[in-house]
N, C-alpha and C positions, 0 to 999 in steps of 0.2 A: 921958452922950452927948457933953457938951461937952467932957470931958476926953479921951475918944477921939479927937475930931476934932484936937484941939490936937497930939496925939502923932503923929498921921500927918503932918501939915504939916511937923512938926519933923524926920521921917525924909526927907522929900522933899528936903528942902535938905541934906542929908548928901550928899558925893561916893561913886561907886561904883565900887571896884576893878575887879571883873571882870563884866561884863553879862552877865547869863543869858539866853540864847536858847530860847525855848520851840520845840520841834520837834512836827510833826504826823505822827501815826502813819502809816506806808506811805510816807513821802516819803524819798527818796535822801537820804544825807547828805553834803554838800559836802566836798570835799577839804580838807584843812588848809592853812592859809596858807603853811606852811614847807615844804610837799611839794615835790619834784624832779619835774619833768617828763621823762618818758622816751620819749616819742614821738619817732621818727626819720623824717623826711620825706627821699625821695630820688626821682631820676629816672631811668628806664632808659636805659643806654647800649648801643647797637647796634655789635657789635664784628664784621666780615666775616671768614669762614672759621672761626669759633668753635662752629658749630652742630654737635651730636653727629650729628644726622640725615644730615649731607653726608657721612659716612663710609660710609653704606649706600647711597648712590648707584649705582643701576644694579642692585642686589640685589634679589631677589624677598624679600617680606615679607607677612606676614598682615594681619590688620584692625588688629592691634594694633601694627603695624611692627617687628617682631620678625623676625629672619632665621632660616633654617634650623638655622644655626649655635648660634644662641643658645637655640632651643627645644630642641635637642637636649641641650644642657648643663642646661636646666631640668628635663629628665626625671629627672635625678639628685638633684633638690633634695631636703633633708631634710623639706620640708612637703609632705604629699600632696596639698593642694588646688594648689599650685604644679605638681606634677609632672602632675597632672590636667588643669590648664589649658594646660600646655605640650603634651600631646597632643592635646589639642583644637586648639590654634592649628597644630600640625603638619598636622592634617586640613584645616583652614580653608587653610592654605599649598598643600597639594598640590592642593586643588580649584581653587585661583586660578590655580596654576601647575604643571601636569602635568608639565612639562618637568622640573622640580626633581626630581622622584621618578625620572624616567628616568636623570638623571645622578647620582644619589647613592643609589640605592635599597639597594645593598650596604652602604654606610655606615649608612643608615638602619635597615635591618634588624638588623646587628649591634650599634646601640645601644638599639634598641627592645626587642630580646629580653630585655635585662635586667629589663625590667617584666612580665615572664609571671609571675614568682613575687613581684610585689610584695605588701607586707603589707596594703596599702588595698586593698579590694574594688572602689571606683570607678575606681581606677588600673587594676586588671586588667580590669574591664569595658570601660574607654575603650580601653587598648590592642587588646584583642580585635576590638573593633567597627572599629579603625582599620586593622587588617589585614585584616579580612573585606569591607570596604565600600571600601576604596582601595587597598591595596598588593597584594593578590593579584590582583583584576580588573585592574588596570592592568600586570600582569607575566604574562599568560597565555602571550603570545606568546614571552616570554623563556626562558632556561634556568633555570626554576625550581629545578633540583636544587642550585644553589648556596646560594641563600639559605634553601632548606629544611635544608640541612646546617647553616646558621649557627644554626637555631633549635632543632633536635632536642637538643643537648646541655642546653639550659636547659629545655626541656619536661620531659625525663627527670628533671631535677634538682628541679622542682617538682612532679612525681609521687611524690616520696620525701619532701616535706615534712611537717612535724608538723602544721601546720594543714590540716584536712580540706577547707576552702574553697580553698586554694591548690591542694591536690592535684587538686581537682574541676574547677578551672579549667585546670589543665593538660591533663587529659584532653579537655576541651572544645576546647582550642586543638589539640590532636593530631588532633580530628575534622576541624578545619577544614583541617589540613594535609593529610590524606588526601583530602578532597573536592576539593582543588585539585592534588594531585599523588599519585594512588593508588599509583604503583611505589615510594613511599617506605615503604611497608609490609613490602616483602619486603627492604629494606636494613635496617630495625630489627625485625624480626619477633619475634626472640627477647626484646628489651628490652620491647617493647611488650606481648607476651602476658605476661611475668613481671610487669609493673606491673599489669596487669587481675587477673592472679591474686593479688598481694599485696591489693589493695584490696577483692576479693571474699572473701577469708578471712573466718571465722567471727569473729575477733576486730574486723575492721573492721566485718563485716556487720552486727552489733548495733547499732552507731550508725545505720545506715540504718532500721532498723525504726521509728526516731522519725521520720526524714524520708525517706519512701520516693522522693519526688522526685529526691533526689540519686543513689540507687540506680538509679532509672529513666535519669537521663541517662548513668551510666557503662555500663549495660547497652546503650544505643542506640549509643553509640561501639563497643562490642565486637561487636554485630550488624553494623555497617557494616565493620569490620575482617575479621571471619570471611568477610563476603560477598565480599571479595578474594580468597580462597582459592579456587583452581581445585579444581573438583569433577568434571571430564571432560576428556578429552583436548584436546578444542577449546579448553577455557579455558586448559590448559598450553600449548599451542602459541603461543596469544595472549598468555600471560604472558611466556614466554621471549622472544617477538618483541619485546613492549614494552621488556624489560631489555636487551635487545641494541640495540635503537634509539635508546636514551634514556641516554647518558652523564651521568654526575654529576660535576661539578668538585668537589675536596675541598682545594683549596688553603689555605683557611682553617680547616680541621678536619682535622688531621693524624689523628685518633682515629676518623673515620668509617670503616666499612668499606668495603672495595674492591669487594665482590661482594655480592649478595643472598643472604639466608639460604637453604640448601637446604632440600629438602622434609624431610629427615630432622630438621631443628632444629624446623621447625613441627610435625611429627608429636611430638615429644617434649613440646614445651610444650604442645600440645592434650592430649596425655595427662595431664599435670599439671593442667590447666585443668578437665578433665570431672568429676572428684571435686568440685571446688570448685562448680561450678554445680549438680551433683545435690544438694549439700548446702543451698545457697540454696533450690532448689526445694522440697525436703523441708520446709524451715522454714517457707516461704510457706504451704504446703499446710495445715501444721498451724495457722499463724495465721489462715488463711481459714476452716476450718472452726469455729474458736473465734469469729469475727466474725459478726454477724447478717447484714451486707450486705458483698458483695465490692465495695470502693471501686476507683474508677477506678485510683488509683495502684499499689494491690496489683495488680489485674489487669495492667497495663502491665507492671508488674516480673516476674510469672510468664509473660507473653508474651514479654518479651526472653531471660529463662532459658530457655526452651523453644526459640525461635528459635536461640539460640547453641549448644544441644544438637543441634538438626537439622542445622546446618550442619556442626558437628563430625563428627558421624555421617556426613553424605555424604562427607566429606574423607577420612576413615578407610576407608570401604568402596570408594572409587574407588582408593586407594593398595593396598588389598587385592586387589581385582579385578586391577589392573593388575599387581600383584607377581606373580599367577599366569600371567599372559599373557606373550607375546614383548615386549610394550612395557613397559619398566619405567623411571619416571620417575628423575630424576637424583637419586642420593642417597637411595633408598628401600630400606633392607635389610629383610630379612624381619622382625626383629626389631621393626619400627616399625608392623607391621600390627595388625588387629584381633585382641584376645586375650578369653579368659575373664573376666578382670578386669573389662573394660569392660562386659561382658555382664551381669555379676552385678551391677555396680554401677547400671545402669540399670534392672535389673528390680527391685531392691530398693527404690530411691529414687525411680523416676519410674513405671515400669509398673504396680506393684502398687497404687499408689493411685487407679488408673483404675475406673470414671470418676469425673471431679470433679463432686459433685452438690451443689447448693445445701443447707445445714442445713434451711432450711425453704422455703416457698413464697416466692418473690422477685418482683420486677419482671420485665417482658419483657426489659428490657436486660441485666439480670443472668443471664437464662436465655442470651441471645446470647453473653455473655462466656464462660460455662462452655462451651458448644458450640463456640468457637473453641478453648479450650484445650484439650479433649478430642479436637479435630481434630488438633491438633498432637501430642498424645502419640500418637494413632493413626498418624500419618505416621511417626514415629520407629520405632515397633515395624515398620510395613510396610517401611521401608528396611533395618532391621537382622535382617529374619526369617531370612535365611541363617545367622545366627551365634548366634540365640538362640531357644529353645524355651520360651515361656512354659506354665505349665500349663493344662490343657484348660479349667478354669473361667475363667480370666483370657481366654484365646483365645477362648472362646464370647462373652465381654463385648465384646471388640472387633468381633467379627463383627455382633454384633446392632447395636452403635452405627454399623456401616457401612451396615448395611441400613436402619435408621431414618433415616439421615443421606439416604440416597439418596431414599426416600420422602418426605422433608420432614416427618418427625413429631418433630424435635427443637426446630427453631427457635421463635420466639415466635410466628410468624404474622402478625404486622406487615409493612408494606411494606419498611421498614429492614430488620427481621429477616429477610425473604426476600433481600434484597441481601447480608446476611451471610452467609447459607446457601449462595448460589450462589458467592460469593467464595471461602469457605473449602472448599467441597466439590471446588473445581478441584484441591487439592493433593493428594486421595486419587485421583483418576481415573487417572493414571499407573501405580499399582500394581494396578489392578483387573484387567487381563488375566493378569498373573501369579497375582494371587490366587484369582482362580476356578478357575484350571487345578490348583491345588494343595489347595482345601478339599475336605471330602467333598461327594458328590453332592447331598445334602440340602442343605446350605448353597449350593452352587453355583446350584441351582434358585431359591433364595431371593433370593440376590443379582443373578442375571440378571433375573430378574423386576424386582427393585426400580431396576435401570439401566435396563431399559427403560422403565420407567415415568416415571423422571427424564428421560429423552431425549425422551419425546414430550410431556411436560408442561412442560418449560422455553421460553422465550419464543424465537423463531426466531433473531434476531440476537444473542442474548445470549453472553456469553463462556462459560457453561456448556454450551450447545449446540455451540459449537465444540470444547470440551474432549470432550464426547461423541463428536463425530465422528472425532476424533483417537484415542480409545480403541477406537471400532467399527474402525477401520483395524488398529490393533494386534490386535485379535481375528479379523479376517476375512483379513488379508494375510499370508501365511507369509513370514517373514524367519529368516535366519541365526541370529542373536544373540538371537532372542525366540521364545516359545512362543505358539503360537496356539490357539483352539478347534477341534476337531475336529468337523467337520460330519456326521461318519458316526453322532453321537448324535443321535437324533430331536429330544430336548428343546433341545439347543443349535442344532440346525437351526432350530427354529421362532422361537427368537428372532433368528438372523440373517437369516431372511427378513423377520421383522418390521422390523428395521433397514433392509433394502435397500427396502423398500416406503415407508417414510417419506421417501426421497432425493427422489424427482421432486416431491411436494406440497410438500416443503420449498423446492426450488428456484423453484417458482410462487410460492409464499408470500413469500420474500424479494424476488422482483420484481429491478428495477434499482436499488433504492434503497440496497441493502447489498452493494455488488459485492464485498467482500473476503469476506463469508459465503458468497456464492454461489462464489466460487472454491474456498473449502475443501471444498463439497458436490461441485463438479465434478471436484476432483483425487481425492477419494475414489471417485466413480463411475469415472473413469478406471481408478484402479489396481483397482477390482473386476472391471471388464471386461477387464483384463490378466491377472488371477488367473484369470477365470471358465472360461478355455479348459481349465484343469486340474483343474476342480471341475465334475463333471456338475450336482450339486445345485444349485449357485448359478448356473451357466450359463443355466439354464431360466428363473430368476427374474430373471436381469439382461435376457435376451431381452424379457421381459414389461415390462420398464420402459419400453420405446419407446412403448407404447400411453397410458402417464400423461405422456410427455414433449410429446405434440401441443402442449398448451396453452403449454408452455415455447417452443415456436418460432412457430408460427402456425395457427389455427384458421379456419375458414369459418364465419359465423353462419348462421342461418336466411334473413336477408335477402339473402344472397349477399356480404355485406362481409366483408372480412378483418380478423381481430383478431391483430395482432402481439404476442407474447409478449414476455418480459423480454430473449430472447437478442439481438434487435436493438439494444438500448439498453446492452446490458453492455460493460465495456472489451473491448479486443482480445485479452488474455490470457485471459479467462474465456470468450470466444466460441472460441478456440483450443482451450481444454479440451474445450467440449461438442462441438466438431466432431471431436475425436480419440476421443471416446468412442463416435460413431456406427462407427467402424472395427471395434470388438469386438462389435457385434450379429452373432450368427451368421446371421441372415436379416432384412435390413431390408426391412420391408413397405410396400406402395404407400401407406397413410395417412401415414406418417411421411416417405416422400420427397416427397409433395405438399407436406407442410408446410415441408420444407426448400426446395423448389423456391419457394416463396411468399415465403420469407424471402430468396431470392437476387434476387427480383425486386422486393424493397423498395427504393425508391431511397434509403432511410436507411442501408443497409448499404455498408461501405467495399468498393471494389474489390479491395482485397487479400483481405478475407474472403470475398467471391464468388468470386474464383480459388481461394482454399484449400477453399472447399466442394466446387468441382468436382473438385479434386485428392483429396479425403480419399474421397469417394464414388467415384471412379475406381479409388483403391486398395482400396476395399471390393468393389468389383465382380471385380478381378482376384484377390482373395483367396477369392472365390465366395460372398460376403454378401449380392449384389445379384442378383435374376435380370435376364437381358438384355433382356427385354420391358421391365421397370421402369426398367433404367437408359435404354435408348433413349427411352422415353416421357419421364425427366426431362430428357434432353437437348433432345429436340425442344420441350419446354414452355419451356426457357430460351430457345431461338432465336426462339419464335414469340410469346411473350409478353413479352419484354423491351422497356420502353419506352425508346426512343432519344429525347433530348433535345438540343437542339431538332428537332422534327419536319422543319423544312426542311433539305434538304441542303446548299446552298450559295447564297449565302454566309452566313457565319457573322454574326451582329448582335454587337455588343459587350456587351448585355444579355444575350445568350444564351451567354456564355462561361463564366459560374459555374457554370450548371447543365447544361454540355455533358458528354455521356458518351458520344460516339461512339467515343472511343479504348477505354473499358472494353468497349463492346460488341464492337468489333473482336478483343480479346484474347480475349474470351469465345468468340466465333466460332472462332477459331483453336485455342484449346485444346479444345473441343468436337468439332471436326473431327478434330483429331489423336486425340484419345481414341477416337473411334468407329473410326478407321481402324486401331485396335490390339486391339479387344476381341475378334477371332476372325475366322472366315471371312468375307470382305469381300462376297462373293455372298449370302451368309445374311443377313448385317446390312442389305446393302442390300433385300433382298426384304422383311425384317420392317418397314424404315421407310419404303420407297418409297411405299405406300399411304396412310399416315398424313401424310407430308410434303407429298404432293400434295394431299392433302385440305385441309391447313392453308394451302397456297398458293391454293387456290381460295377461300379466305374473305378474300382480298385484304388480305393484312397491309400494313403500312408498307412502304416500300422498302427499308428497313435490314433489317427482319425477312425481308423477301422475298429479299434478296440474301444473306443469311446461310443460308437454307434451300436456296437454289439452288447455294450453294458446298457445303454439306453433300452435296447430289446428286453434284456434280460431283468431290468428294473421294472418294467411295466408289463412283462408276460407272468403268467400264471400257471399252476399246475393243476391239471393236464395243460400243454401249451395253447397258446391263443394264434399261434402261426397257422398259416393256410397251407394246404397241401404244396401250392405252387411255391410258397415262401421256403417251405422245408427243403424241397427239391434245389432250389436255387441256392439256398443258404450252404448245403452241403457240399457241393463243389467250391464254392468261396472259403469256406471255414476249414476244410482240409488244406487247401494251400496256404491259408493265413495261419495255422499252428504249425505247419513246416517252415515257414518264413519266419516266425517268432523265434522258435527254437535255434534255427540256423543263425539267426543274429545274436544270440546269447552264447557265451563260451559252452564247450561239452561239458564240463565239471559241473553237474547239477545237483551235487550233495548240498543239502539244507543249509550246512553251516556256511555254504560259498556266500559271497556278498551279490550274487547275481540271482539267487533264487528269489527274493522278494520281489526284484523286478520282473523275473519270469513269470511269477505266479499272478501278477497283476494283469498280464496280458491274457492269460489262460483261463482266469476264472470266470469271465463273461461265457465262454463256450461251455464250460462244464455245469454252469448254471442252465444253460440251453439244453444240454445233454440230458440232465436230470428231469427236466420237462418234457422232453420230447424224445424217447428211445429210437423213434425212427429216424431222427436227425443224425445219432450217434451211429446208427447202422449205415446210413449211406454214407457219413464221414469216413467210416473205415473201409467202405467198399471203395470208396474213391481214392483214399491213400494206396490201399491195395493195388490198385490199378495204375498209380503213380510209378510203382516199383519198377515196372516193365514197360511204362508208357511210351518210351522212345528208344530207338536204337544208338542215339547219339548221347555219348557220355557228357557233352557240353551245352545241351539245349535242356531247358526246363518245360514243361507243361504249362499252358496258358493261365493256369489257376495259381501258380506261384510267380510271385514278383521278382525274387533274386535269382539271378542265374548262377546254378550251381552244379557241380559233376554229379554222376549218377551214384556214386559210392556216398557222397554226400547228403544226397537226398535219403537215400536209404538210411543213413544214421539218423537224420532228422527225424524220420517217420518213427523209427525204434525210440528215439528219445521221447516223442509225443506220447508212445504207448507207454513207456515207463512211468510219465508224470501222470497219465489217466489212471495207474494203478495205485499212485501215491494219494489220491483223492478218494476218501472212503466212499461217498455216493457215486461216484463214476465207475469204482471198482466193483461195486455190486451191479451196475448196470451192464458193464462190459463182460462180465462173466456170462451173460447170456448169447455173447458173441463170439464165443470160443472159436467157431468154424472160421470166421473171417480172418481172425488172428493167426490160425494155423495155415490158413491159405496164403498170407503174407509170408508167414517162415518158408513154406513151400516155394514161393517165387524168389524169394532170396537166394535160396540154395540153388534152384535152379540158374538162376543168373550168375552166381558165383561159380558154377561149374561148367557154364556155357562157354563153347569155344567159338561161337559165332561173332559174338562181341568181343571187340579188342579192347583190352583194358591192361594197365600196368600192373605190376606187381604190387605197388603201394595201394592202388584201387582195391584189387582184388584182397588185400589184406584188410582193407577198411569195410569191405562188404563182409567178410568172414567175422569181423569183430561184431558187427551188428548182428550177424546170424546168431553168434554165440549169445549176445545180451538179451535178444527177444528168446531165444530156448531156454535160457535160464528163467526169464519171467514166465513163461509158460509151464516150466516144470513147477515153479513155485505156486502158481495160482490154480494148477489142475494137474491132479496127480494121475488121472484116468487117462490122459492123452497119450498115445504110443510114442515112443521116440523114433525120430526121423533121421 
């Protein structure tokens, strides 16, 4: 132990050349002492006019500070991420600065079209969205033909690319172009259809079996292209007009065609396309039968194929039909029409697989899908039925399917299934009239019964109901270019009667909530009425329709209240149609006339429709469809029961202006009087209406109604008068009170310069005409007015012939005013000079009343009576110098 301690002390005394430093684990080693410090410290130096951003001053930039020129350059960068970011930057720039796109749109399109066939999927999708959401919407008002022509060459180039994804994007881009500029299809129809044919051929088609979604997008684009092809003369005319009116500039594309493809080119390419479509459909049918369930993508593909075949068949049939007629579309030779090869092709690969049935019991959705496909196949057969003759067994299958479809036995039965059934049944109804005229009698009966059931069972405002109405019109109304059912066949007539009897209840059921549907029904009713005159079997049924239409116009309930039908609230067009239907009833009965008269009296009916109703009924009378007694009754009802608003004649308050209808009633009165003067022998007409009119007058109607009926008598009367003695006596009592009431309701200032004078003259003239034709009537009126001066001892009560209660002094002043107005009329003045004694007698009565002490009157009343006395005295002195002063 001692030795070891001595040894350690000895070691401590020795010198150490290199000191060993112990390091702890995890600590950072210090730098060596001879290490060189490489840190560089500096300060920022600001130099003016050296910033790159200053070069972009005043230029539009995106959020990253890049200009349009820089972004367009980056779209050609080798890195796909840079290209995509550049496209996103262009979109951001255009949204912030829309003027940039307006100024540089052609340069932008010319640069961006290179990205249509880009190798990167994200870049292709980005440029597609840029065109869809920014470029096309902002250039709708410009000449799109130019930049469409800039892109089409690149689209066609991408359609032939080796990559299937690039080809599909090219077709997607082409769909976008067509949606924004449909005329471009006719400029490039041959290339477009050729590319669709290439991509759908069997060697390409096998690829789509694994990814049906891609085939679905291609077929959707083809369906849209074919929908632009005209299938009737109207569409052809519209197409030619669009081509002529929309010129396309081709300064940047010398290889663009200068004119659209002719019909012959389209015919040829569609002939080449039809076998390709038929092959696709046949293969899909085989695949669907091998699959336990018809998936959605397979259904969509089969649906698209059938739609393409359907549109192509329509185009061929249109060209074939027009090739036989005088009208020949430009460039359609006979060789391009429908031929036997197309018929055999469709028969073998499309029609013979009918019906498409599920291999086993499936879901309701699958049933609906097969129903849709079978409906399309049936529509194709019905279209080409003139050029194809399927075997009897196949034809029976189609007829059975149509019958079951009409009866609703095929669809799933769910609510959604019924919607599908109604929607796709519409496509078969246009062929129904021709079909039932060609099938054997046993099938005609079954199909007509099925159609009638479908028409009755479908919802009133549904599209299927409207389609059924159109089909009924085709089967009832004869036309030159269309077959119609012969009603001489009892079985056919029974169905036609059933259809006609459904029209009136349908109108009432629709009410005023579905005016467009009501207009369709009324149009069919009008067409039926126009043709019923030529068909005695249908004419009787049409006449009976008027009794079921009462509820459509107006009915009177048990409590006496009127219930107005939909007619009052329908639009003017529908009201016009319903009124025109009235003309074609061979005998308009009284109940319907009363119902129409009630509608005419309704304050909610427009004045135009009121006058139109009178016009139509007058035409119906002139045609012998209305009895003279019923027509006169209708006319008197209008004049006697029309409610004139406001009731006060003069003056009109500001609050009454909105509800004022005096002008309408005057027009009605003028028209009715004019019509009555034209309906036949005026003496016979006067004899028929005299008693009724006088009876209505005795019921003391309002002054406007009384004026109208007096005017009607004056128009139909002659000189000497045709009034009977009894009518003269009756009218004398009424007219005296009527004249007093009229003058009482008009201000006392009767100077001709006063604005009230024309109004007053309107009410007085009918009486003056009657006085001119019957002096006896004037004499009795004067005597009656004379008796009214002292008719009562009470100053606040009026005789029964006066409607408006007035004081005795006011009544006397009104009588004097009437006499003054009589002297202002030249004819009446000459007549009244023969009755001077009656006027003098009135003057004496006024003087006697004014000086009487038995009757208590105020000073003001006596002053009014004295004033009336003075006025009448002056009148007498002017008209007769031989009468002694009183």
